[in-house]
C-alpha positions as CSV (number, residue, x, y, z in Angstrom):
1,M,-29.4,-2.8,7.3
2,S,-30.9,-0.8,4.5
3,Y,-30.5,3.0,4.4
4,Y,-33.6,5.1,4.9
5,S,-33.7,8.4,2.9
6,P,-36.1,11.0,4.2
7,L,-35.6,13.1,1.0
8,G,-36.3,10.0,-1.1
9,A,-39.5,9.4,0.8
10,T,-40.7,13.0,0.1
11,F,-39.2,14.6,-2.9
12,G,-38.4,11.3,-4.5
13,V,-42.0,10.2,-4.4
14,R,-43.0,13.5,-6.1
15,I,-40.6,12.7,-8.9
16,D,-41.8,9.1,-9.3
17,R,-45.5,10.3,-9.4
18,F,-44.8,13.0,-12.0
19,L,-46.5,15.7,-9.9
20,E,-47.0,18.7,-12.3
21,T,-50.5,20.0,-11.9
22,A,-52.7,21.1,-9.0
23,E,-54.8,17.9,-9.4
24,D,-51.7,15.8,-9.1
25,F,-50.7,17.4,-5.8
26,D,-54.3,17.1,-4.6
27,K,-54.2,13.3,-5.2
28,Y,-50.7,13.2,-3.5
29,H,-52.2,15.1,-0.5
30,Q,-55.0,12.5,-0.2
31,K,-52.6,9.6,-0.4
32,L,-50.5,11.2,2.4
33,N,-53.7,11.4,4.5
34,R,-54.3,7.7,4.1
35,K,-50.7,6.9,4.9
36,L,-50.8,9.1,8.0
37,Q,-54.0,7.5,9.2
38,K,-52.4,4.0,9.0
39,L,-49.2,5.2,10.7
40,R,-51.1,6.8,13.6
41,H,-53.0,3.5,14.2
42,H,-49.7,1.5,13.9
43,C,-47.9,3.8,16.4
44,R,-51.0,3.8,18.7
45,L,-51.4,7.5,18.6
46,T,-55.2,7.6,18.0
47,T,-57.4,8.9,20.8
48,K,-61.0,7.7,20.7
49,D,-62.1,9.7,23.7
50,T,-62.2,13.3,22.4
51,K,-63.4,14.9,25.5
52,R,-60.7,17.2,26.7
53,Y,-58.6,16.1,23.8
54,S,-55.6,18.3,24.5
55,T,-54.9,16.5,27.7
56,K,-55.2,13.0,26.1
57,E,-53.7,13.4,22.7
58,K,-50.3,11.6,22.3
59,Y,-48.8,13.2,19.2
60,S,-47.3,16.3,20.8
61,K,-45.8,14.1,23.6
62,I,-43.6,12.1,21.3
63,T,-40.0,12.2,22.5
64,S,-36.6,11.1,21.1
65,D,-36.8,8.0,23.3
66,D,-39.9,6.9,21.4
67,Y,-38.1,7.5,18.2
68,D,-35.2,5.3,19.4
69,K,-37.6,2.5,20.0
70,N,-39.6,2.9,16.8
71,K,-38.2,4.8,13.7
72,L,-41.7,5.1,12.3
73,F,-42.3,8.1,14.7
74,G,-39.9,10.0,12.6
75,T,-41.6,9.0,9.3
76,L,-44.9,10.0,10.8
77,M,-43.7,13.5,11.6
78,L,-41.9,13.8,8.3
79,L,-45.1,13.0,6.3
80,H,-47.1,15.5,8.4
81,A,-44.8,18.2,7.2
82,E,-44.8,16.8,3.6
83,R,-48.6,16.9,3.6
84,D,-48.6,20.6,4.4
85,L,-46.1,21.3,1.7
86,A,-48.2,19.3,-0.8
87,L,-51.2,21.4,-0.1
88,V,-49.1,24.6,-0.5
89,E,-47.9,23.4,-3.9
90,S,-51.4,22.7,-5.0
91,L,-52.7,26.1,-4.0
92,K,-49.7,27.8,-5.7
93,L,-50.4,26.0,-9.0
94,K,-54.0,26.9,-8.9
95,A,-53.2,30.6,-8.2
96,R,-50.7,30.5,-11.1
97,L,-53.4,29.3,-13.5
98,R,-55.8,31.9,-12.2
99,G,-53.2,34.7,-12.2
100,A,-53.5,35.7,-8.6
101,M,-53.9,34.0,-5.2
102,K,-57.0,34.6,-3.2
103,K,-56.9,36.1,0.3
104,S,-58.2,32.9,1.8
105,E,-55.6,30.9,-0.1
106,K,-52.8,33.2,1.2
107,K,-53.9,32.6,4.7
108,V,-53.9,28.8,4.3
109,V,-50.5,28.9,2.6
110,M,-49.1,31.0,5.5
111,T,-50.6,28.7,8.1
112,R,-49.5,25.5,6.4
113,L,-45.9,26.7,5.8
114,R,-45.6,27.8,9.4
115,K,-46.9,24.5,10.6
116,A,-44.5,22.6,8.3
117,C,-41.6,24.6,9.8
118,K,-42.7,23.8,13.3
119,T,-43.2,20.1,12.5
120,S,-39.8,19.8,10.8
121,E,-38.1,21.6,13.7
122,Q,-39.7,19.0,16.1
123,L,-38.4,16.3,13.8
124,T,-34.8,17.5,14.1
125,V,-35.2,17.4,17.9
126,L,-36.9,14.0,17.7
127,T,-34.0,12.5,15.7
128,Q,-31.1,13.9,17.7
129,N,-30.1,10.4,18.8
130,E,-30.2,9.0,15.3
131,G,-27.0,6.9,14.8
132,D,-26.8,7.5,11.1
133,D,-25.4,11.0,10.4
134,F,-26.5,10.9,6.8
135,T,-30.2,10.3,7.8
136,R,-30.0,13.1,10.4
137,A,-28.5,15.4,7.7
138,E,-31.4,14.7,5.4
139,Y,-33.9,15.6,8.1
140,A,-31.9,18.8,8.7
141,I,-32.0,19.6,4.9
142,Y,-35.7,19.1,4.8
143,H,-36.1,21.5,7.8
144,K,-34.0,24.2,6.0
145,L,-36.1,23.8,2.8
146,C,-39.3,24.3,4.9
147,I,-37.8,27.5,6.4
148,V,-36.8,28.9,3.0
149,S,-40.3,28.2,1.6
150,Y,-41.8,30.0,4.6
151,F,-39.6,33.1,4.5
152,S,-39.7,33.5,0.7
153,M,-43.6,33.4,0.6
154,C,-45.1,34.5,3.9
155,K,-42.9,37.3,5.1
156,P,-44.1,40.8,4.1
157,S,-40.5,42.1,4.0
158,K,-38.6,39.5,2.1
159,T,-35.5,41.7,1.8
160,R,-35.1,41.6,5.5
161,Y,-34.7,37.8,5.4
162,T,-32.5,37.7,2.3
163,N,-29.4,36.7,4.2
164,K,-31.3,34.0,6.1
165,I,-32.7,32.5,2.9
166,A,-29.3,32.6,1.1
167,K,-27.5,31.0,4.0
168,E,-30.1,28.2,4.6
169,L,-30.2,27.4,0.9
170,S,-26.4,27.4,0.6
171,L,-26.0,24.9,3.4
172,A,-28.8,22.7,2.0
173,I,-27.4,22.6,-1.5
174,A,-23.8,22.0,-0.3
175,S,-25.1,19.1,1.8
176,L,-27.1,17.7,-1.1
177,H,-24.0,17.7,-3.4
178,Y,-22.1,15.8,-0.7
179,L,-24.9,13.2,-0.1
180,Q,-25.1,12.8,-3.8
181,S,-21.4,12.0,-4.1
182,K,-21.8,9.5,-1.2
183,E,-24.7,7.9,-3.1
184,K,-27.0,8.4,-0.1
185,V,-29.4,10.6,-2.2
186,S,-30.1,9.7,-5.8
187,D,-28.9,12.0,-8.6
188,E,-32.5,12.5,-9.7
189,V,-33.7,13.6,-6.3
190,A,-30.6,15.9,-5.6
191,S,-30.9,17.5,-9.1
192,S,-34.6,18.1,-8.7
193,I,-34.2,19.8,-5.3
194,I,-31.3,21.9,-6.5
195,S,-32.9,23.0,-9.7
196,Q,-36.1,23.9,-7.8
197,F,-34.3,26.2,-5.3
198,E,-31.2,27.4,-7.2
199,Y,-33.0,30.2,-8.8
200,L,-34.2,31.4,-5.4
201,L,-30.6,31.3,-4.2
202,R,-29.5,33.5,-7.1
203,Q,-32.2,36.0,-6.2
204,H,-31.1,36.3,-2.5
205,A,-27.4,35.9,-2.9
206,D,-25.0,38.8,-3.3
207,A,-25.4,41.1,-6.3
208,E,-22.1,40.0,-7.8
209,V,-23.1,36.4,-7.8
210,F,-24.1,35.7,-11.4
211,T,-22.3,32.8,-13.0
212,T,-22.2,29.1,-11.9
213,S,-18.7,29.5,-10.6
214,E,-19.7,32.5,-8.5
215,V,-22.6,30.6,-7.1
216,R,-20.3,27.7,-6.1
217,N,-17.9,30.2,-4.5
218,F,-20.8,31.8,-2.6
219,I,-22.0,28.4,-1.3
220,A,-18.5,27.4,-0.2
221,K,-18.2,30.8,1.6
222,Q,-21.5,30.3,3.5
223,V,-20.4,26.8,4.6
224,R,-17.1,28.0,5.9
225,Q,-18.8,30.8,7.8
226,S,-21.5,28.5,9.4
227,S,-19.3,25.9,11.1
228,D,-21.5,26.0,14.2
229,D,-24.6,24.9,12.2
230,V,-25.9,21.4,13.0
231,L,-26.1,20.4,9.4
232,V,-22.5,21.5,8.7
233,Q,-21.3,19.7,11.7
234,L,-23.0,16.5,10.6
235,I,-21.5,16.4,7.1
236,T,-18.1,17.6,8.3
237,R,-18.1,14.7,10.8
238,S,-18.8,12.4,7.9
239,G,-15.8,13.7,5.8
240,Y,-17.1,16.7,4.0
241,E,-14.6,19.5,3.1
242,A,-15.7,22.8,1.9
243,P,-14.2,23.6,-1.6
244,I,-12.1,26.7,-1.9
245,E,-12.4,28.3,-5.3
246,D,-10.6,31.5,-6.2
247,S,-12.5,33.6,-8.7
248,V,-10.2,34.3,-11.7
249,M,-12.1,36.7,-13.8
250,G,-9.9,36.2,-16.9
251,S,-10.4,32.5,-17.0
252,E,-14.2,32.6,-16.4
253,K,-14.9,34.8,-19.3
254,S,-16.3,32.9,-22.2
255,N,-14.5,32.8,-25.5
256,L,-17.7,32.6,-27.5
257,K,-17.7,35.3,-30.1
258,E,-20.1,33.9,-32.7
259,V,-22.9,31.4,-33.1
260,Q,-23.8,29.4,-36.1
261,W,-27.5,28.4,-36.5
262,R,-28.8,26.8,-39.7
263,R,-27.7,29.1,-42.5
264,F,-27.4,32.1,-40.3
265,S,-24.4,33.3,-38.2
266,A,-24.4,36.1,-35.6
267,K,-21.8,37.8,-33.5
268,V,-22.2,37.7,-29.7
269,R,-21.3,41.2,-28.4
270,D,-22.3,40.9,-24.8
271,S,-20.0,39.0,-22.5
272,K,-22.7,38.0,-20.1
273,V,-24.9,36.6,-22.9
274,A,-21.9,34.7,-24.2
275,E,-21.1,33.2,-20.8
276,L,-24.7,32.2,-20.3
277,I,-24.9,30.5,-23.7
278,S,-21.7,28.7,-23.0
279,E,-23.0,27.4,-19.7
280,A,-26.3,26.4,-21.2
281,T,-24.7,24.4,-24.0
282,Q,-22.3,22.7,-21.6
283,I,-25.1,21.3,-19.5
284,E,-25.9,17.8,-20.8
285,P,-29.0,16.7,-18.7
286,T,-29.4,13.0,-17.9
287,D,-32.7,13.3,-16.0
288,L,-35.7,15.5,-15.9
289,A,-34.4,17.6,-13.0
290,Q,-31.3,18.8,-14.9
291,F,-33.4,20.1,-17.7
292,S,-34.8,22.8,-15.4
293,N,-31.3,24.2,-14.8
294,K,-30.5,24.2,-18.5
295,L,-33.8,25.9,-19.3
296,A,-33.1,28.5,-16.6
297,K,-29.8,29.3,-18.3
298,W,-31.4,29.8,-21.7
299,Q,-34.1,32.0,-20.1
300,E,-31.4,34.1,-18.4
301,A,-29.6,34.4,-21.7
302,A,-32.8,35.5,-23.5
303,D,-33.5,38.1,-20.7
304,A,-29.9,39.5,-20.7
305,H,-29.9,39.7,-24.5
306,S,-33.2,41.5,-24.6
307,V,-31.8,44.1,-22.2
308,F,-28.7,44.4,-24.4
309,I,-30.9,45.0,-27.5
310,A,-32.9,47.6,-25.7
311,Q,-29.8,49.5,-24.8
312,K,-28.5,49.3,-28.3
313,E,-31.7,50.6,-29.7
314,R,-31.4,53.6,-27.4
315,D,-27.9,54.2,-28.7
316,D,-29.1,54.1,-32.3
317,E,-26.5,51.5,-33.5
318,D,-26.3,50.6,-37.2
319,E,-28.6,48.0,-38.8
320,D,-26.0,45.2,-39.0
321,V,-25.7,45.1,-35.3
322,G,-29.5,44.9,-34.9
323,E,-29.7,42.1,-37.5
324,D,-27.1,40.0,-35.6
325,D,-28.9,40.7,-32.3
326,Q,-32.2,39.5,-33.7
327,I,-30.6,36.3,-35.1
328,L,-29.0,35.6,-31.8
329,L,-32.3,36.2,-29.9
330,T,-34.0,33.7,-32.2
331,Y,-31.1,31.2,-31.7
332,I,-31.6,31.5,-27.9
333,K,-35.3,31.1,-28.1
334,Y,-35.0,28.1,-30.5
335,N,-32.7,26.3,-28.1
336,S,-34.9,27.2,-25.1
337,H,-38.0,25.8,-26.8
338,F,-36.2,22.6,-27.7
339,T,-34.8,22.2,-24.2
340,T,-38.5,22.1,-23.1
341,I,-39.4,19.7,-25.9
342,Q,-36.6,17.3,-25.0
343,R,-37.7,17.3,-21.4
344,D,-41.3,16.6,-22.3
345,D,-40.2,14.0,-24.9
346,I,-38.5,12.0,-22.0
347,V,-41.8,12.1,-20.1
348,F,-43.7,11.1,-23.2
349,Q,-41.5,8.1,-23.9
350,K,-41.9,7.0,-20.3
351,L,-45.7,7.3,-20.5
352,W,-45.8,5.5,-23.8
353,A,-43.8,2.6,-22.4
354,Q,-46.2,2.4,-19.5
355,W,-49.2,2.5,-21.9
356,S,-47.7,-0.4,-24.0
357,K,-47.5,-2.5,-20.8
358,S,-51.1,-1.6,-19.7
359,A,-53.0,-3.9,-22.1
360,N,-54.3,-6.1,-19.3
361,K,-54.8,-3.2,-16.8
362,S,-58.2,-1.9,-15.6
363,K,-60.2,0.6,-17.6
364,N,-59.7,3.4,-15.1
365,L,-56.0,3.0,-15.1
366,K,-55.8,3.1,-18.9
367,L,-58.1,6.1,-19.0
368,T,-55.8,7.9,-16.5
369,K,-52.7,7.1,-18.6
370,F,-54.5,8.2,-21.7
371,K,-55.2,11.6,-20.2
372,E,-51.6,12.0,-19.1
373,I,-50.4,11.2,-22.7
374,E,-53.0,13.6,-24.1
375,R,-51.7,16.4,-21.9
376,I,-48.1,15.8,-22.7
377,V,-48.8,15.5,-26.5
378,H,-50.7,18.8,-26.3
379,N,-47.8,20.5,-24.7
380,L,-45.4,19.1,-27.3
381,A,-47.5,20.2,-30.1
382,T,-47.8,23.7,-28.6
383,Y,-44.0,24.1,-28.1
384,L,-43.4,22.8,-31.7
385,Q,-45.8,25.4,-33.0
386,E,-44.0,28.1,-31.1
387,V,-40.7,27.0,-32.8
388,M,-42.4,27.2,-36.2
389,D,-43.5,30.8,-35.4
390,L,-40.0,32.0,-34.8
391,P,-38.4,34.3,-37.4
392,G,-36.2,32.4,-39.8
393,V,-37.9,29.1,-39.1
394,Y,-41.1,29.4,-41.1
395,S,-39.0,30.3,-44.2
396,D,-36.9,27.2,-43.9
397,D,-38.8,24.5,-45.8
398,A,-36.7,21.5,-44.6
399,L,-36.9,22.5,-41.0
400,M,-40.7,23.2,-41.2
401,A,-41.3,19.8,-42.7
402,N,-39.3,18.1,-39.9
403,L,-41.2,20.1,-37.3
404,K,-44.6,19.1,-38.9
405,L,-43.5,15.5,-39.0
406,A,-42.6,15.7,-35.3
407,T,-46.0,17.1,-34.5
408,T,-47.6,14.3,-36.5
409,Y,-45.4,11.7,-34.8
410,Y,-46.7,12.7,-31.3
411,Q,-50.3,13.1,-32.3
412,L,-50.5,9.7,-34.0
413,H,-49.3,8.1,-30.8
414,L,-52.4,9.6,-29.2
415,T,-54.9,8.7,-32.0
416,A,-53.6,5.6,-33.7
417,G,-51.8,4.4,-30.6
418,C,-54.2,5.1,-27.7
419,L,-57.6,6.0,-29.1
420,A,-57.8,3.2,-31.6
421,S,-56.8,0.8,-28.8
422,F,-59.8,2.0,-26.8
423,Y,-62.2,1.4,-29.8
424,Q,-60.7,-2.0,-30.3
425,S,-61.2,-3.0,-26.6
426,K,-64.9,-1.9,-27.0
427,Q,-65.3,-4.2,-30.1
428,K,-65.6,-1.2,-32.4
429,Y,-63.3,-2.6,-35.0
430,L,-64.4,-0.4,-37.9
431,E,-63.6,2.8,-36.0
432,A,-60.3,1.4,-34.9
433,L,-59.4,0.4,-38.4
434,A,-60.3,3.8,-39.7
435,L,-58.0,5.4,-37.2
436,Y,-55.1,3.1,-38.1
437,I,-55.6,3.7,-41.9
438,D,-55.9,7.5,-41.5
439,G,-52.8,7.5,-39.2
440,H,-50.8,5.6,-41.7
441,K,-51.7,7.9,-44.6
442,T,-51.0,11.0,-42.5
443,L,-47.6,9.6,-41.4
444,E,-46.7,8.6,-45.0
445,V,-47.5,12.1,-46.3
446,A,-45.6,13.9,-43.5
447,A,-42.6,11.6,-43.8
448,G,-42.5,12.1,-47.6
449,E,-42.0,15.8,-47.2
450,A,-39.5,15.7,-44.3
451,V,-35.7,15.6,-44.5
452,L,-34.7,13.3,-41.7
453,Q,-31.0,13.5,-42.6
454,E,-31.1,16.8,-40.7
455,P,-32.1,15.7,-37.2
456,L,-33.8,18.0,-34.8
457,P,-32.0,18.9,-31.5
458,G,-31.9,16.2,-29.0
459,N,-32.8,13.6,-31.6
460,I,-36.4,13.8,-30.7
461,L,-37.2,12.4,-34.1
462,T,-35.1,9.9,-36.1
463,P,-35.8,7.7,-39.0
464,E,-35.8,4.7,-36.6
465,K,-38.6,6.2,-34.5
466,V,-40.7,7.0,-37.6
467,A,-40.2,3.5,-38.9
468,A,-41.1,2.0,-35.5
469,L,-44.3,4.0,-35.4
470,E,-45.2,2.9,-39.0
471,D,-44.6,-0.7,-38.1
472,F,-46.7,-0.4,-35.0
473,I,-49.6,1.0,-37.1
474,K,-49.3,-1.7,-39.7
475,V,-49.2,-4.5,-37.2
476,S,-52.2,-3.0,-35.4
477,W,-54.4,-2.8,-38.4
478,R,-53.5,-6.3,-39.6
479,G,-54.7,-7.5,-36.2
480,V,-58.1,-5.7,-36.5
481,I,-58.9,-5.8,-40.3
482,S,-60.5,-9.3,-40.2
483,L,-62.6,-8.4,-37.2
484,A,-63.7,-5.2,-38.8
485,E,-64.7,-7.1,-42.0
486,Y,-66.7,-9.6,-39.9
487,E,-68.3,-6.8,-38.0
488,K,-69.4,-5.2,-41.2
489,I,-70.9,-8.4,-42.5
490,A,-72.5,-9.5,-39.3
491,S,-74.1,-6.2,-38.4
492,P,-77.8,-6.0,-39.5
493,G,-78.7,-3.6,-42.2
494,G,-80.3,-0.4,-41.2
495,K,-84.0,0.0,-41.6
496,P,-85.1,2.3,-44.5
497,S,-85.8,5.7,-43.3
498,L,-89.4,5.7,-44.7
499,E,-90.4,2.1,-43.8
500,P,-93.8,2.2,-42.1
501,S,-94.1,0.9,-38.6
502,L,-96.3,-1.9,-37.4
503,I,-99.1,0.5,-36.2
504,E,-99.1,2.2,-39.6
505,K,-99.6,-1.2,-41.3
506,L,-102.7,-2.2,-39.3
507,G,-105.1,-1.6,-42.2
508,N,-103.1,-3.9,-44.5
509,P,-102.2,-7.6,-44.3
510,I,-99.4,-8.2,-41.8
511,V,-96.9,-11.0,-42.2
512,P,-94.6,-12.3,-39.4
513,R,-91.5,-10.5,-40.7
514,D,-93.3,-7.2,-40.3
515,V,-93.5,-7.7,-36.5
516,S,-90.3,-6.2,-34.9
517,L,-89.9,-4.7,-31.4
518,T,-87.7,-2.0,-32.9
519,N,-90.4,-0.8,-35.3
520,L,-93.7,-1.0,-33.4
521,F,-94.6,2.7,-33.8
522,P,-93.3,5.6,-35.8
523,T,-90.3,7.2,-34.1
524,R,-89.3,9.6,-36.9
525,P,-91.3,12.0,-39.1
526,I,-92.6,10.6,-42.4
527,V,-93.5,12.9,-45.2
528,R,-96.8,11.9,-46.9
529,P,-98.9,13.6,-49.6
530,V,-102.0,15.5,-48.3
531,G,-105.0,16.9,-50.0
532,S,-104.6,20.2,-51.7
533,K,-108.0,21.6,-50.3
534,P,-109.6,21.4,-46.9
535,T,-112.5,19.1,-48.1
536,L,-114.5,19.1,-44.8
537,F,-114.5,22.9,-44.7
538,D,-115.9,23.0,-48.3
539,L,-118.8,20.7,-47.3
540,A,-119.7,22.8,-44.3
541,F,-119.6,26.0,-46.4
542,N,-122.4,24.7,-48.6
543,Y,-124.7,24.8,-45.6
544,I,-123.9,28.4,-44.6
545,G,-126.4,30.9,-46.0
546,S,-127.8,34.4,-45.4
547,D,-131.4,35.4,-44.7
548,S,-131.2,38.3,-47.1
549,Q,-130.2,36.1,-49.9
550,T,-132.2,33.5,-51.8
551,P,-130.5,30.2,-52.0
552,Q,-129.6,29.5,-55.6
553,N,-130.7,25.9,-55.7
554,E,-134.1,26.5,-54.0
555,P,-137.0,26.7,-56.5
556,L,-139.1,29.8,-56.6
557,I,-142.4,29.2,-54.7
558,P,-145.3,31.7,-54.7
559,E,-146.0,33.6,-51.5
560,E,-149.4,32.0,-51.1
561,S,-148.0,28.4,-51.1
562,R,-145.5,29.4,-48.4
563,S,-148.1,30.4,-45.9
564,V,-149.8,27.0,-45.9
565,P,-147.1,25.1,-44.0
566,K,-146.9,27.9,-41.5
567,S,-150.6,27.5,-40.6
568,N,-150.1,23.8,-40.2
569,D,-147.2,24.3,-37.9
570,A,-149.2,26.8,-35.8
571,Q,-152.1,24.3,-35.4
572,E,-149.7,21.5,-34.3
573,A,-150.2,20.4,-30.7
574,P,-147.5,21.5,-28.3
575,K,-145.0,18.9,-27.1
576,K,-145.5,17.3,-23.7
577,K,-143.2,18.3,-20.9
578,G,-141.8,16.2,-18.1
579,L,-139.9,13.0,-17.9
580,F,-140.3,11.2,-21.2
581,G,-143.6,13.0,-21.7
582,L,-145.3,10.9,-19.1
583,F,-145.8,13.4,-16.3
584,G,-146.2,16.5,-18.4
585,L,-149.4,18.6,-18.5
């Protein structure tokens, strides 16, 4: 019988779906809704008659006997709690982008976390007869994580629940380590959960808990003091033994006295900073979740060293100490940025592998994958630019050339790799060929200036990777160059911009080739010569005269001759009135 992992069905699915943004969690929330709808129908928990629903609904009446008959009742209740947590994560990410959480969002978060705690508690009661102690332990771990999330976010006095949070997290993390060693929970899932909640444990643990060894001792102490806890009893019954570690201060202190970075060297004068740097450099992550722990170590080292620098500045130390401190701070930030870059590079390589296999996929799927690659490439370019802006980096020509080549490497995967493929699928071969040729030229220039014999941290860029990208671009343009040439030849020539339309040719002889549906009437302005003077106005002006002036062209006639026509006009018979002059008087 296969083993069912509740943590794999929740946190494992989050990892597989690469949930990073609020939109990702919204989609995950919608998917959980569809799953729950199917599960309710399958478990026959739907109630069509909603009149007096509270007396007829079946969900709250599920018992452990029902679970013993059908394990899907446990999955149903687990996904109900997971749906609430997914909505909470979405609202938290939206508030983080906005800078603050709205009052209505706080209310929803509090309600959903309280509901998740209640549901997970019912789940532990529902599965009390579960025969597999490991599955029961995972349900109990999920319940404790819900409790920690609720107390850490929704309680107004968080210090009051510090011991509660530290205890629940310690038991959950210890159990995760044990389940991981028994291969019941995958390394990726366990590392992801631990890295997500370990920082919270450090915040709520004792004040003297600082290093990794001290955290391990604190967890072991909490496990030994909580022997009556259900989770501890479950893992103890399965063979778990709480480790006992004696804190030996002398052996825990780091021997790191100096760091060497590029052509600089700096002395490490603070023991805490030295220890954090040693712990960060010793972590060799094998999956995405472990990068968070390493990144947290570098961030703690940067914060501790900034405090140390501030104290030294107040003490007015000599300039040599200040120079060493600034070099060390740059070294820490450099490694912190590259830890993030290495993590995103793993995501990028996975997305690129998925894109390479999506040639026959639907347009919507390819568009979604393109947006994911675009987002991760933007993040990588931003982090690389932050590295370039560090003191001591922009003055190093070889390092700057390598960083620029790395930026070009990622951006060309987006343009020559993805965007050109879109143009090619739309039969726009000329545009695709232009992107391939431009990408090859850009890569050739950047690679000529770089010094790949000095690799970047994490081997994010190697000569083999650059050569593979160059070969990909060459193969791609060879496959499209003939089609682009045919498209150029087969495409009809454009109409001249001043070619008269059919309507404008009506006064002239028209041949059959002049008749075209695309040029029936003028659709663009045509500049034509016009007369320099308003001719019609000049003609009208010739008939405008004044009574006080004698027309120049009229011959002079004596006054006597002018009176004759007037008398004739006076003697003329008046016109008849009426209709057509027939009925007038």
